[in-house]
KEMAR-746153 format. One record per atom (N, C-alpha, C, O): x, y, z. Coordinates in pm, whole numbers, padded with zeros to 5 digits, always signed. Example, Ala and Ser with C-alpha at 12.3 -4.5 7.8 and 13.67 -1.06 7.14 Angstrom:
REM KEMAR-746153
+01319-00569+00780/+01230-00450+00780/+01320-00330+00780/+01424-00332+00846/+01285-00225+00708/+01367-00106+00714/+01290+00003+00787/+01341+00114+00804/
This chain:
REM KEMAR-746153
+02403-04742-01617/+02425-04622-01602/+02581-04600-01599/+02644-04701-01564/+02637-04516-01622/+02749-04481-01585/+02782-04418-01444/+02719-04321-01401/+02881-04478-01380/+02938-04421-01216/+02969-04277-01266/+03040-04247-01363/+02894-04183-01172/+02923-04016-01170/+03046-03988-01075/+03016-03988-00956/+03174-03965-01105/+03283-03934-01044/+03249-03802-00963/+03236-03716-01050/+03231-03751-00857/+03214-03595-00821/+03316-03601-00722/+03348-03696-00650/+03367-03471-00730/+03547-03444-00635/+03521-03296-00605/+03545-03234-00708/+03474-03195-00487/+03474-03112-00408/+03608-03034-00453/+03701-03114-00461/+03649-02898-00487/+03789-02843-00490/+03782-02743-00417/+03686-02720-00345/+03894-02663-00428/+03867-02523-00366/+03788-02433-00496/+03827-02431-00613/+03678-02369-00445/+03626-02278-00527/+03579-02339-00676/+03582-02280-00784/+03534-02482-00646/+03491-02551-00787/+03470-02685-00749/+03506-02735-00642/+03394-02756-00867/+03402-02932-00839/+03461-03000-00949/+03496-02933-01046/+03472-03086-00948/+03527-03199-01056/+03403-03300-01090/+03349-03358-00995/+03361-03319-01212/+03283-03418-01222/+03310-03482-01331/+03308-03426-01441/+03335-03599-01313/+03362-03712-01448/+03504-03640-01501/+03482-03598-01615/+03625-03613-01463/+03724-03558-01518/+03729-03399-01544/+03837-03341-01553/+03582-03320-01557/+03618-03243-01611/+03570-03105-01485/+03465-03106-01421/+03656-03020-01477/+03644-02899-01381/+03607-02808-01385/+03658-02740-01475/+03506-02743-01308/+03414-02651-01306/+03428-02522-01202/+03350-02538-01108/+03486-02426-01192/+03495-02328-01109/+03383-02219-01075/+03309-02184-01167/+03372-02181-00987/+03248-02091-00944/+03256-01919-01034/+03344-01837-01008/+03192-01905-01094/+03192-01782-01161/+03206-01819-01283/+03178-01727-01360/+03246-01943-01352/+03298-01999-01512/+03169-01958-01581/+03056-01967-01532/+03198-01915-01692/+03091-01920-01795/+03085-02007-01884/+03190-02033-01944/+02974-02071-01917/+02950-02215-01992/+02899-02153-02108/+02878-02032-02122/+02876-02262-02205/+02764-02275-02321/+02707-02408-02297/+02772-02513-02287/+02562-02393-02288/+02487-02509-02248/+02362-02509-02350/+02310-02403-02387/+02311-02654-02398/+02251-02692-02480/+02104-02651-02420/+02099-02643-02297/+01993-02628-02487/+01871-02635-02381/+01771-02743-02410/+01758-02800-02518/+01705-02764-02307/+01623-02871-02310/+01468-02829-02307/+01440-02724-02250/+01377-02896-02359/+01217-02862-02356/+01190-02914-02201/+01271-02956-02118/+01049-02896-02191/+00972-02925-02058/+00972-03096-02045/+00958-03161-01941/+00991-03145-02178/+00988-03327-02178/+01122-03353-02153/+01147-03473-02154/+01218-03279-02132/+01333-03345-02122/+01429-03366-02226/+01540-03416-02211/+01369-03316-02351/+01440-03359-02477/+01541-03223-02509/+01506-03105-02502/+01694-03279-02552/+01735-03199-02601/+01753-03097-02733/+01767-03141-02847/+01750-02973-02705/+01716-02865-02821/+01849-02846-02882/+01907-02743-02848/+01921-02940-02984/+02053-02893-03017/+02063-02795-03089/+02174-02775-03137/+01946-02692-03126/+01991-02579-03205/+01966-02463-03110/+01981-02349-03153/+01931-02483-02985/+01937-02365-02950/+02070-02363-02825/+02086-02465-02758/+02148-02257-02803/+02281-02282-02736/+02249-02148-02644/+02247-02040-02703/+02221-02151-02484/+02255-02072-02375/+02411-02052-02342/+02513-02115-02371/+02385-01946-02274/+02512-01933-02196/+02460-01877-02045/+02369-01799-02018/+02541-01936-01973/+02530-01981-01832/+02669-01956-01720/+02785-01979-01754/+02641-01919-01621/+02735-01927-01536/+02722-02022-01444/+02610-02063-01415/+02856-02081-01372/+02849-02190-01305/+02848-02104-01168/+02918-02007-01142/+02737-02176-01077/+02720-02140-00928/+02712-02214-00848/+02654-02319-00874/+02774-02188-00698/+02721-02293-00594/+02607-02220-00480/+02632-02111-00429/+02509-02279-00457/+02392-02216-00358/+02278-02283-00337/+02278-02406-00347/+02196-02233-00313/+02066-02272-00312/+01978-02259-00440/+02006-02155-00499/+01897-02320-00494/+01853-02296-00607/+01704-02395-00675/+01680-02513-00647/+01641-02328-00747/+01514-02420-00765/+01570-02449-00926/+01577-02357-01008/+01603-02564-00953/+01616-02541-01097/+01491-02583-01209/+01373-02574-01174/+01521-02618-01310/+01434-02573-01443/+01323-02659-01432/+01239-02664-01523/+01311-02740-01311/+01168-02832-01339/+01055-02724-01263/+00932-02725-01270/+01121-02658-01210/+00997-02534-01159/+00929-02569-01076/+00824-02505-01073/+00943-02685-00964/+00848-02709-00882/+00864-02589-00732/+00973-02573-00677/+00760-02530-00694/+00786-02377-00601/+00876-02454-00485/+00963-02389-00429/+00857-02580-00452/+00870-02620-00287/+00999-02691-00327/+01050-02744-00227/+01084-02715-00462/+01187-02811-00457/+01318-02740-00485/+01359-02731-00601/+01397-02681-00367/+01495-02649-00405/+01641-02736-00339/+01628-02815-00245/+01747-02715-00387/+01863-02802-00405/+01980-02729-00355/+02019-02632-00420/+02037-02762-00256/+02188-02682-00232/+02291-02743-00295/+02327-02848-00241/+02361-02703-00414/+02516-02743-00460/+02525-02680-00579/+02486-02563-00583/+02579-02741-00698/+02638-02666-00809/+02545-02675-00912/+02489-02782-00937/+02518-02549-00989/+02411-02521-01087/+02429-02444-01189/+02507-02353-01162/+02383-02440-01315/+02434-02330-01411/+02317-02212-01413/+02199-02244-01428/+02345-02120-01403/+02232-02002-01388/+02264-01917-01533/+02357-01844-01565/+02136-01967-01606/+02126-01893-01727/+02070-01747-01716/+02125-01654-01775/+01973-01730-01648/+01899-01633-01591/+01826-01655-01426/+01840-01752-01352/+01748-01531-01402/+01717-01530-01284/+01575-01625-01259/+01523-01635-01148/+01529-01686-01368/+01477-01808-01399/+01446-01929-01426/+01349-02001-01399/+01589-01950-01513/+01648-02082-01573/+01773-02105-01485/+01839-02009-01446/+01801-02216-01459/+01891-02277-01379/+01878-02430-01416/+01773-02494-01418/+02017-02483-01449/+02028-02635-01471/+02144-02704-01338/+02253-02659-01301/+02077-02814-01297/+02193-02896-01183/+02283-02888-01304/+02252-02906-01422/+02423-02852-01242/+02548-02926-01286/+02570-03031-01369/+02581-03045-01490/+02577-03128-01232/+02585-03236-01265/+02486-03336-01357/+02514-03445-01408/+02365-03263-01360/+02279-03346-01468/+02311-03277-01632/+02294-03343-01734/+02358-03142-01630/+02424-03087-01772/+02547-03185-01802/+02564-03213-01921/+02620-03232-01725/+02757-03305-01749/+02713-03432-01784/+02759-03477-01889/+02642-03495-01725/+02609-03636-01754/+02520-03651-01852/+02527-03760-01910/+02435-03574-01891/+02363-03566-02014/+02436-03473-02141/+02366-03425-02230/+02557-03457-02139/+02639-03391-02241/+02560-03273-02303/+02536-03260-02423/+02518-03180-02197/+02471-03038-02217/+02584-02933-02251/+02587-02856-02347/+02653-02945-02174/+02750-02858-02196/+02862-02839-02299/+02928-02942-02310/+02896-02757-02364/+02936-02717-02482/+03140-02695-02446/+03180-02593-02392/+03218-02787-02481/+03354-02773-02449/+03417-02690-02564/+03537-02663-02562/
């Protein structure tokens, strides 16, 4: 597995050389409940930092960190999206 490089920036974060800023809009590929990438579905989301429940939807599993908010019920952990090449540049 590739080593993940993360560096905190002012109002942002750098992951594997890619910089993301709070409030930045991104396009992301969707994944299904089995974790398979749905290449044909492209979602629009916003990079955020805070407490969130990601798409696994366990009611008691919250995270603190960087995520992509697609809507009030769909959020992706930012580092996961980068590592699995879900973000379209």
